[in-house]
C-alpha positions in Angstrom: 45.9 -39.1 -1.7 46.3 -37.1 1.6 43.3 -35.2 3.0 43.6 -32.2 5.4 41.2 -31.7 8.2 39.8 -28.2 8.4 38.7 -26.8 11.7 35.6 -24.5 11.6 35.4 -22.3 14.8 32.0 -22.7 16.6 29.9 -19.8 17.3 29.6 -19.6 21.0 26.5 -17.3 20.9 23.2 -18.4 19.5 22.0 -16.2 16.7 20.1 -13.2 17.6 16.4 -13.3 16.9 15.4 -11.3 13.8 14.1 -7.9 14.6 10.4 -7.3 14.0 9.6 -5.2 11.0 8.9 -1.6 11.7 5.1 -1.1 11.2 4.0 2.3 10.2 1.3 3.8 12.3 -1.6 5.4 10.6 -2.0 9.1 11.5 -5.5 10.0 12.9 -7.0 11.6 9.7 -5.8 8.7 7.5 -7.9 6.2 9.4 -11.0 8.2 8.4 -10.3 8.0 4.6 -12.4 5.5 2.7 -10.9 4.0 -0.4 -13.2 3.1 -3.3 -12.3 0.1 -5.5 -12.8 0.1 -9.2 -12.1 -2.5 -11.9 -10.1 -1.3 -14.9 -12.1 -0.5 -18.0 -11.5 -2.7 -21.1 -8.3 -1.3 -22.8 -7.1 0.4 -19.7 -3.5 0.4 -18.5 -1.4 1.7 -15.6 0.0 4.3 -18.0 -3.6 5.4 -19.0 -6.0 4.4 -16.2 -9.8 4.2 -16.8 -12.1 3.3 -14.2 -14.8 0.7 -14.8 -17.4 -0.9 -12.4 -17.1 -0.1 -8.8 -16.8 -2.9 -6.3 -18.3 -2.9 -2.9 -15.1 -3.7 -1.1 -11.4 -4.6 -1.5 -12.0 -8.3 -1.4 -14.8 -8.2 -4.1 -12.5 -6.0 -6.3 -9.6 -8.5 -6.0 -11.8 -11.5 -7.0 -13.4 -9.6 -9.9 -10.1 -8.3 -11.1 -8.6 -11.7 -11.0 -11.4 -13.0 -13.2 -10.8 -10.3 -15.9 -8.2 -10.5 -18.7 -6.1 -7.5 -17.4 -6.3 -8.3 -13.6 -6.1 -4.6 -12.9 -8.1 -2.8 -10.2 -7.8 0.8 -8.9 -8.1 2.0 -5.3 -9.1 5.6 -5.2 -9.0 8.0 -2.3 -10.3 11.5 -2.8 -8.9 14.5 -0.9 -9.8 18.2 -0.7 -7.1 20.7 -0.6 -7.6 23.3 2.2 -5.5 26.2 3.7 -4.8 26.3 7.3 -3.4 29.5 8.8 -0.8 28.9 11.4 1.3 31.7 12.9 -0.1 34.1 10.2 1.1 32.1 7.2 -1.1 29.6 5.2 -0.3 26.0 4.9 -1.9 23.7 2.4 -3.2 20.5 3.8 -5.2 17.5 2.2 -8.4 16.3 3.9 -10.0 13.1 2.9 -13.4 13.4 1.3 -16.0 10.8 2.4 -18.2 8.9 0.0 
């Protein structure tokens, strides 16, 4: 049985380093918003969310949600709709509401 040798060309250049992922920068007003974390109420689902007990922070909410049957938690950020007048025409904007 005869075997044939196959020559594979070598890559002369080392592979380029992977580009760093683009990280989104938060806009100034988004840094002020404060999320509140709630466990899902018994029988709640993503299709019909019902808020249960509030957790003090995200870490606590994750731990408590992991210990529940559903494992669901909700992060809630409240906004208020306001009108800004720019150049004579109103523009609707959302402003975060603080707890």
